[in-house]
C-alpha positions, 0 to 999 in steps of 0.5 A: 884427160891429157896423158902426161909423159915423164922424161920422154926425151931420155927413152927416145934418145937412147932408142935412136942412138942404139939403132944408129951406131954413128950417133954420139952423145955429148954433154956440157956438164948438164947431163942429168938436167938434159935427161941423158944421165941414164944413157951415160951410165949404160953406154959410156963408150958412146958418151962424151962429157965436154964440161962447161966449155961450150966453145970447145964442144962446138968445134969438137962436134964439128970435127966429129961430123967431119969424121963421119959421126952424128953428134947430139949436143945436149945443154940448155939452149942459152949456153948453146948459142950465146956463148959459142956463137962463132964456133957454132957458125964456123965449125958446124953451120958453115961446113954443114956438119951433121950436128944435132943441137938439142937445146933444152929450156926453150923460152920461159920454161924455166924459172931461172931468169935471163941467164937460163931463158932462151928467148931469142934463139929462133931469131938467131938460128933463122939467120944462120945459113944451112940451119934447120930449126925444129921445136917440140910441142908435146911428148910425141914430138919429143919422142920423134925429135931425134929421128926427125933431126937425124934425117937432115943433111946438115946441122939442126937446132931443136927446142926440146921440152923436158920433165913431165910433158903432155901428149897432145898429138898421136903422129910424129914430126914430119919435117917441113910440114905443119899440123892443122889442128882446127880448120875454122874460117874466122881467125888463123892462129899460128903457134909453136912449142908450149903455146900450142897447148895454150891455144888449144885451151882457148879454142872451146871457149872461142867456138862457144863465143861464135869465133871459128878458129883455124889453128896451125901448130909449127914443129918445123920453123926452118924450112917453112912451107910458105905456100901452105901458110898463105892458103890458110891466111886466105881462108880466114875472114878477120886476120892472123894471130901468132903466139910464141914462147919467144920474143916477137922479133925474129920468131914465128911472128916475124916468119908469118909477117915476112911471108904475108908481106912478101905475098902482098897479103893485106890481112891484119896480123897480131904477134903475141910473145915477149915484147922486147923484154927479158923475163924474170924468174917464176913458174911457167903459168905465172910467166905466161900470164905476166908476159901475155903468152897464155890462153887468156892473152890469146882470147884478148888478142882475138877480141882486138882483131875481130873488134868485139868483146867476147866475154870469155873469162879465165874460168871458161878456158880449159883447165890449165896444167900446172907442174911443180918447178922442182920435181923428180921429173926435173933434175933441177928447177933451173 
């Protein structure tokens, strides 16, 4: 039975901030939605409400970084880079300010549709010099994201899960490393974020069907250990499949493709994710099924890679975790 943790970020950020006096908490008018309302109430001297003015917030945070503070910015991911891109680059990335960009609602983790779904942020951040990219996949990674981000000498983009989050791992994020979750020799599966749980759902059924899965989970997307990945690519027979809560262009599918191409790897690669499309509104399980980001989509992708039908049905996959769109663990459904 998977342990579910309610609002792991709220407690983790407060612990980290209290242990580090130079850390400041910035909010762009989504304070309760980013689980920092308790911190605001208990530590008002460390909290700055910047309002719905993300461009100003980026420049302000850059100034705080110049003054020796380490600001943690909190808002939904889409509002963190689509609106204030120029200020993010000029005031934070270019001068390598120690600003920690805590981007909530990654990908299709919200029913809010295009305006709230951050589906191309990894591709944007990967192209920005000096930017580190971290992504949380479970409660343990959410609990360790603040310390991991704050260990970086420069800006850090963090895809943060909120609300009720499963605990899948028992060790914190180690920046620059990848988690080796299974070490099979038929297919290499590379996942990040909420898609890792989907791949874990599929693994038992795949093993029963005779497919030996090697599964890597990425919490560090930039910098990336290309040598380790290539060792894993070379250890499997049939090829590589990536599954991500992001468009397939510029995300981990592209990262793996670029790594393999640069090394001259001839192994087949299949990239699963959003295919040149924006997502509409809906629950997470519905959207993951509709856009091919779930366990069943992974099984079907592996069938294509190995060239055979495995006969695995939805009923044979480990139970899907369904959480309410609106709940006490989320300040708002969006």
